N, CA, C and O atoms as a Maestro MAE file, in Angstrom:
{
 s_m_m2io_version
 :::
 2.0.0
}

f_m_ct {
 s_m_title
 :::
 protein
 m_atom[72] {
  # First column is atom index #
  i_m_mmod_type
  r_m_x_coord
  r_m_y_coord
  r_m_z_coord
  i_m_residue_number
  s_m_chain_name
  s_m_pdb_residue_name
  s_m_pdb_atom_name
  i_m_atomic_number
  :::
  1 25 -8.480 -4.974 -13.397 1 A "VAL " " N  " 7
  2 3 -8.008 -5.124 -12.007 1 A "VAL " " CA " 6
  3 2 -6.620 -5.754 -11.985 1 A "VAL " " C  " 6
  4 15 -6.269 -6.562 -12.845 1 A "VAL " " O  " 8
  5 25 -5.854 -5.367 -10.995 2 A "TYR " " N  " 7
  6 3 -4.486 -5.877 -10.852 2 A "TYR " " CA " 6
  7 2 -4.469 -7.041 -9.871 2 A "TYR " " C  " 6
  8 15 -5.512 -7.436 -9.350 2 A "TYR " " O  " 8
  9 25 -3.305 -7.580 -9.626 3 A "ASN " " N  " 7
  10 3 -3.161 -8.679 -8.678 3 A "ASN " " CA " 6
  11 2 -3.044 -8.186 -7.235 3 A "ASN " " C  " 6
  12 15 -2.414 -8.821 -6.389 3 A "ASN " " O  " 8
  13 25 -3.664 -7.045 -6.984 4 A "VAL " " N  " 7
  14 3 -3.629 -6.409 -5.673 4 A "VAL " " CA " 6
  15 2 -4.244 -7.258 -4.573 4 A "VAL " " C  " 6
  16 15 -3.872 -7.135 -3.406 4 A "VAL " " O  " 8
  17 25 -5.178 -8.115 -4.941 5 A "ASP " " N  " 7
  18 3 -5.858 -8.967 -3.984 5 A "ASP " " CA " 6
  19 2 -4.898 -9.855 -3.200 5 A "ASP " " C  " 6
  20 15 -5.217 -10.317 -2.105 5 A "ASP " " O  " 8
  21 25 -3.726 -10.085 -3.769 6 A "LEU " " N  " 7
  22 3 -2.712 -10.902 -3.121 6 A "LEU " " CA " 6
  23 2 -1.918 -10.134 -2.069 6 A "LEU " " C  " 6
  24 15 -1.282 -10.728 -1.199 6 A "LEU " " O  " 8
  25 25 -1.963 -8.816 -2.161 7 A "THR " " N  " 7
  26 3 -1.150 -7.999 -1.264 7 A "THR " " CA " 6
  27 2 -1.944 -7.091 -0.341 7 A "THR " " C  " 6
  28 15 -1.478 -6.749 0.745 7 A "THR " " O  " 8
  29 25 -3.137 -6.699 -0.762 8 A "ILE " " N  " 7
  30 3 -3.954 -5.795 0.038 8 A "ILE " " CA " 6
  31 2 -5.290 -6.423 0.425 8 A "ILE " " C  " 6
  32 15 -5.696 -7.424 -0.166 8 A "ILE " " O  " 8
  33 25 -5.971 -5.850 1.404 9 A "PRO " " N  " 7
  34 3 -7.279 -6.361 1.829 9 A "PRO " " CA " 6
  35 2 -8.321 -6.359 0.719 9 A "PRO " " C  " 6
  36 15 -8.215 -5.644 -0.278 9 A "PRO " " O  " 8
  37 25 -9.331 -7.193 0.939 10 A "ASP " " N  " 7
  38 3 -10.400 -7.363 -0.012 10 A "ASP " " CA " 6
  39 2 -11.198 -6.101 -0.272 10 A "ASP " " C  " 6
  40 15 -11.689 -5.894 -1.381 10 A "ASP " " O  " 8
  41 25 -11.333 -5.264 0.728 11 A "SER " " N  " 7
  42 3 -12.059 -4.003 0.534 11 A "SER " " CA " 6
  43 2 -11.346 -3.123 -0.484 11 A "SER " " C  " 6
  44 15 -11.967 -2.462 -1.317 11 A "SER " " O  " 8
  45 25 -10.032 -3.139 -0.387 12 A "MET " " N  " 7
  46 3 -9.217 -2.384 -1.343 12 A "MET " " CA " 6
  47 2 -9.299 -3.029 -2.716 12 A "MET " " C  " 6
  48 15 -9.346 -2.335 -3.732 12 A "MET " " O  " 8
  49 25 -9.317 -4.339 -2.746 13 A "GLU " " N  " 7
  50 3 -9.441 -5.072 -3.996 13 A "GLU " " CA " 6
  51 2 -10.715 -4.663 -4.716 13 A "GLU " " C  " 6
  52 15 -10.721 -4.519 -5.939 13 A "GLU " " O  " 8
  53 25 -11.782 -4.478 -3.971 14 A "LYS " " N  " 7
  54 3 -13.037 -4.027 -4.555 14 A "LYS " " CA " 6
  55 2 -12.928 -2.612 -5.115 14 A "LYS " " C  " 6
  56 15 -13.536 -2.293 -6.137 14 A "LYS " " O  " 8
  57 25 -12.169 -1.787 -4.457 15 A "SER " " N  " 7
  58 3 -11.960 -0.415 -4.916 15 A "SER " " CA " 6
  59 2 -11.196 -0.389 -6.239 15 A "SER " " C  " 6
  60 15 -11.512 0.392 -7.136 15 A "SER " " O  " 8
  61 25 -10.191 -1.248 -6.345 16 A "PHE " " N  " 7
  62 3 -9.428 -1.349 -7.582 16 A "PHE " " CA " 6
  63 2 -10.268 -1.939 -8.696 16 A "PHE " " C  " 6
  64 15 -10.159 -1.538 -9.855 16 A "PHE " " O  " 8
  65 25 -11.089 -2.873 -8.341 17 A "ASN " " N  " 7
  66 3 -11.971 -3.519 -9.303 17 A "ASN " " CA " 6
  67 2 -13.043 -2.557 -9.804 17 A "ASN " " C  " 6
  68 15 -13.551 -2.722 -10.912 17 A "ASN " " O  " 8
  69 25 -13.385 -1.570 -9.012 18 A "ASN " " N  " 7
  70 3 -14.423 -0.617 -9.324 18 A "ASN " " CA " 6
  71 2 -13.965 0.549 -10.127 18 A "ASN " " C  " 6
  72 15 -14.764 1.427 -10.452 18 A "ASN " " O  " 8
  :::
 }
 m_bond[71] {
  # First column is bond index #
  i_m_from
  i_m_to
  i_m_order
  :::
  1 1 2 1
  2 2 3 1
  3 3 4 2
  4 3 5 1
  5 5 6 1
  6 6 7 1
  7 7 8 2
  8 7 9 1
  9 9 10 1
  10 10 11 1
  11 11 12 2
  12 11 13 1
  13 13 14 1
  14 14 15 1
  15 15 16 2
  16 15 17 1
  17 17 18 1
  18 18 19 1
  19 19 20 2
  20 19 21 1
  21 21 22 1
  22 22 23 1
  23 23 24 2
  24 23 25 1
  25 25 26 1
  26 26 27 1
  27 27 28 2
  28 27 29 1
  29 29 30 1
  30 30 31 1
  31 31 32 2
  32 31 33 1
  33 33 34 1
  34 34 35 1
  35 35 36 2
  36 35 37 1
  37 37 38 1
  38 38 39 1
  39 39 40 2
  40 39 41 1
  41 41 42 1
  42 42 43 1
  43 43 44 2
  44 43 45 1
  45 45 46 1
  46 46 47 1
  47 47 48 2
  48 47 49 1
  49 49 50 1
  50 50 51 1
  51 51 52 2
  52 51 53 1
  53 53 54 1
  54 54 55 1
  55 55 56 2
  56 55 57 1
  57 57 58 1
  58 58 59 1
  59 59 60 2
  60 59 61 1
  61 61 62 1
  62 62 63 1
  63 63 64 2
  64 63 65 1
  65 65 66 1
  66 66 67 1
  67 67 68 2
  68 67 69 1
  69 69 70 1
  70 70 71 1
  71 71 72 2
  :::
 }
}
């Protein structure tokens, strides 16, 4: 997973994490 959680919503963060 990237540091996307800092820039995008948590739902998207879960998508990247998945």
